[in-house]
C-alpha positions as CSV (number, residue, x, y, z in Angstrom):
1,X,-18.9,-1.5,13.2
2,X,-15.5,-0.4,14.4
3,X,-12.8,0.4,11.9
4,X,-10.8,-2.4,10.4
5,X,-7.0,-2.3,9.8
6,X,-4.3,-4.4,8.3
7,X,-0.9,-4.8,9.9
8,X,1.9,-6.1,7.8
9,X,5.3,-7.1,9.4
10,X,7.6,-7.3,6.4
11,X,10.3,-8.9,8.5
12,X,8.1,-12.0,8.8
13,X,7.2,-12.2,5.1
14,X,8.8,-15.2,3.3
15,X,7.3,-14.3,-0.1
16,X,5.3,-17.6,-0.1
17,X,2.6,-15.6,-2.0
18,X,-0.2,-17.3,0.0
19,X,-1.9,-13.9,0.4
20,X,-1.7,-13.2,-3.3
21,X,-3.0,-16.7,-4.3
22,X,-5.8,-16.6,-1.7
23,X,-7.0,-13.2,-2.9
24,X,-7.1,-14.5,-6.5
25,X,-8.8,-17.7,-5.6
26,X,-11.5,-16.1,-3.4
27,X,-12.4,-13.5,-6.0
28,X,-12.3,-16.2,-8.8
29,X,-9.8,-14.1,-10.8
30,X,-8.0,-15.5,-13.8
31,X,-4.3,-15.4,-14.3
32,X,-2.2,-12.8,-16.0
33,X,0.0,-14.0,-18.8
34,X,3.6,-12.9,-18.2
35,X,7.1,-13.8,-19.2
36,X,10.5,-14.1,-17.4
37,X,11.8,-10.6,-17.0
38,X,14.6,-11.1,-14.4
39,X,12.8,-11.5,-11.1
40,X,10.7,-14.1,-9.2
41,X,8.0,-11.5,-8.8
42,X,5.0,-12.4,-10.9
43,X,3.0,-10.8,-12.4
44,X,5.0,-7.5,-12.9
45,X,2.3,-5.3,-11.2
46,X,-1.2,-5.1,-9.9
47,X,-3.8,-5.6,-12.6
48,X,-7.5,-6.5,-13.2
49,X,-6.9,-10.0,-12.0
50,X,-4.3,-9.3,-9.3
51,X,-5.5,-7.1,-6.3
52,X,-2.7,-8.2,-4.0
53,X,0.9,-8.7,-5.2
54,X,4.0,-9.8,-3.3
55,X,6.9,-7.6,-4.6
56,X,10.4,-9.0,-4.8
57,X,13.0,-6.2,-4.4
58,X,16.7,-7.2,-4.6
59,X,19.5,-5.0,-3.3
60,X,23.3,-5.4,-2.7
61,X,24.3,-6.3,0.9
62,X,27.4,-5.9,2.9
63,X,27.6,-9.4,4.3
64,X,26.1,-11.3,1.4
65,X,26.0,-10.7,-2.4
66,X,22.4,-9.5,-2.1
67,X,19.3,-9.3,0.1
68,X,15.6,-9.7,-0.6
69,X,12.9,-7.2,0.5
70,X,9.5,-8.7,0.3
71,X,6.4,-6.4,0.3
72,X,2.8,-7.5,-0.1
73,X,1.2,-4.7,-2.1
74,X,-2.5,-3.8,-2.1
75,X,-4.8,-0.8,-1.5
76,X,-4.1,0.8,1.8
77,X,-7.7,1.9,2.3
78,X,-6.8,5.5,3.2
79,X,-8.6,7.3,6.0
80,X,-9.1,10.1,3.5
81,X,-8.9,8.4,0.1
82,X,-7.4,10.8,-2.5
83,X,-8.8,8.6,-5.3
84,X,-12.4,9.2,-4.0
85,X,-11.7,12.9,-3.7
86,X,-10.7,13.0,-7.3
87,X,-13.5,10.8,-8.5
88,X,-16.2,12.8,-6.6
89,X,-15.2,15.9,-8.6
90,X,-16.3,14.0,-11.7
91,X,-19.0,11.5,-10.6
92,X,-20.3,11.6,-7.0
93,X,-20.2,8.3,-5.1
94,X,-18.6,6.2,-7.8
95,X,-16.2,5.4,-5.0
96,X,-17.6,4.8,-1.6
97,X,-16.3,4.1,1.9
98,X,-17.9,1.6,4.2
99,X,-18.4,2.5,7.9
100,X,-15.5,0.2,8.9
101,X,-13.2,1.8,6.4
102,X,-13.2,-0.3,3.2
103,X,-12.8,1.9,0.1
104,X,-14.9,0.4,-2.6
105,X,-15.0,1.1,-6.3
106,X,-18.6,0.7,-7.5
107,X,-19.9,-0.2,-11.0
108,X,-20.3,3.6,-11.5
109,X,-16.5,3.8,-12.1
110,X,-17.2,2.3,-15.5
111,X,-18.2,5.9,-16.4
112,X,-14.8,7.2,-15.3
113,X,-12.7,5.5,-18.0
114,X,-11.7,8.9,-19.4
115,X,-10.7,10.1,-16.0
116,X,-9.0,6.9,-14.9
117,X,-5.4,8.2,-15.3
118,X,-6.1,11.2,-13.1
119,X,-7.7,8.9,-10.4
120,X,-4.8,6.5,-10.6
121,X,-2.3,9.5,-10.3
122,X,-4.2,10.7,-7.2
123,X,-3.2,7.5,-5.4
124,X,0.3,7.8,-3.7
125,X,1.0,4.2,-4.5
126,X,-0.6,4.0,-8.0
127,X,-2.9,1.2,-6.9
128,X,-6.1,1.6,-9.1
129,X,-6.2,-0.4,-12.3
130,X,-8.7,-0.6,-15.1
131,X,-10.3,-4.0,-15.7
132,X,-11.2,-4.8,-19.2
133,X,-13.1,-7.9,-18.0
134,X,-15.3,-5.9,-15.5
135,X,-15.1,-2.6,-17.6
136,X,-14.5,-0.5,-14.5
137,X,-11.8,0.6,-12.1
138,X,-10.8,-2.1,-9.6
139,X,-8.5,-2.9,-6.6
140,X,-8.6,-4.7,-3.3
141,X,-12.1,-4.3,-1.7
142,X,-11.0,-5.5,1.8
143,X,-13.1,-8.7,1.2
144,X,-16.1,-6.6,2.3
145,X,-18.5,-9.6,2.0
146,X,-16.3,-11.6,4.3
147,X,-15.8,-8.8,6.8
148,X,-19.5,-8.0,7.0
149,X,-20.1,-11.8,7.7
150,X,-17.6,-11.6,10.6
151,X,-14.8,-13.3,8.8
152,X,-11.2,-12.2,8.2
153,X,-9.9,-11.2,4.8
154,X,-8.9,-14.1,2.5
155,X,-5.3,-12.8,2.4
156,X,-4.8,-12.5,6.1
157,X,-6.3,-15.9,6.8
158,X,-3.9,-17.5,4.4
159,X,-0.7,-16.0,5.8
160,X,1.3,-18.7,7.6
161,X,3.9,-16.6,9.3
162,X,1.9,-13.8,11.0
163,X,3.3,-11.3,8.5
164,X,-0.2,-10.2,7.3
165,X,-2.8,-9.5,10.0
166,X,-6.3,-8.0,9.9
167,X,-8.7,-6.9,12.7
168,X,-10.0,-4.0,14.7
169,X,-8.0,-0.7,14.8
170,X,-6.9,-0.9,18.4
171,X,-5.9,-4.6,18.1
172,X,-3.8,-4.0,14.9
173,X,-2.1,-0.9,16.3
174,X,-1.2,-2.7,19.6
175,X,0.2,-5.6,17.5
176,X,2.1,-3.1,15.4
177,X,3.7,-1.5,18.4
178,X,4.7,-4.9,19.9
179,X,6.3,-6.0,16.6
180,X,8.1,-2.7,16.2
181,X,9.6,-3.0,19.7
182,X,10.8,-6.5,18.9
183,X,12.1,-5.5,15.5
184,X,14.2,-2.7,16.9
185,X,15.6,-5.0,19.5
186,X,16.5,-7.6,16.8
187,X,17.7,-5.3,14.1
188,X,19.8,-2.8,16.1
189,X,17.3,-0.1,16.6
190,X,16.0,-0.1,13.1
191,X,12.3,-0.1,12.3
192,X,9.3,2.1,11.7
193,X,5.5,1.9,11.0
194,X,4.6,3.6,7.7
195,X,1.8,6.1,7.4
196,X,0.4,5.4,10.8
197,X,-2.1,8.3,10.8
198,X,-3.2,8.1,7.1
199,X,-4.1,4.5,6.1
200,X,-5.7,1.3,7.3
201,X,-2.7,-0.9,6.1
202,X,0.2,-0.4,8.5
203,X,3.6,-1.6,7.3
204,X,6.5,-2.4,9.5
205,X,9.8,-2.0,7.7
206,X,13.5,-1.9,8.8
207,X,15.1,-0.1,6.0
208,X,14.6,2.8,3.6
209,X,11.1,2.8,2.0
210,X,12.5,3.0,-1.5
211,X,14.1,-0.5,-1.0
212,X,10.6,-2.2,-0.7
213,X,8.9,-0.8,-3.8
214,X,10.0,0.2,-7.3
215,X,10.6,3.9,-7.8
216,X,7.7,5.4,-9.7
């Protein structure tokens, strides 16, 4: 099976959270109890019940009082996963990679609780979380059961604007290049694809990276 990729065009994201909800519903995850802390983003971060999260980042703007940057956050399924490299030093094959690229945390990760912090720190985006309900390390699993049945991921199927896309590597990279060209024309030459050679989730942004995600 050829490699699978995501392509996310942040300029098309309206923060409807369809992807976030679809992921939760498909995996039959519960809700995370939260409180109002000054943003529409909910919950505050990825957790054992939330494998995909739409981040709401608010910044001052020149023409309006503020501008929103929406960013659908989840595992990037790295081509060379640093989390797996770290985990393999402790317990071989607790984290595996499917032939089409899905990075999966197996039930063996329950034996990595003492090493969880080191594995989380190995991820450039701090994606892995510890699930008390499942008693193991968890994150997006690329809907591997759907993919292996020839179906798209739940999140990409739910996106109404074409912001979140999923498919074969060549198809997604072609789409990314087309959207990048259109974005540069629309936004005065601004636009880039993040981490093109490193991950299977390609993000198109039109401003500094730090504006889309909280500073660690």
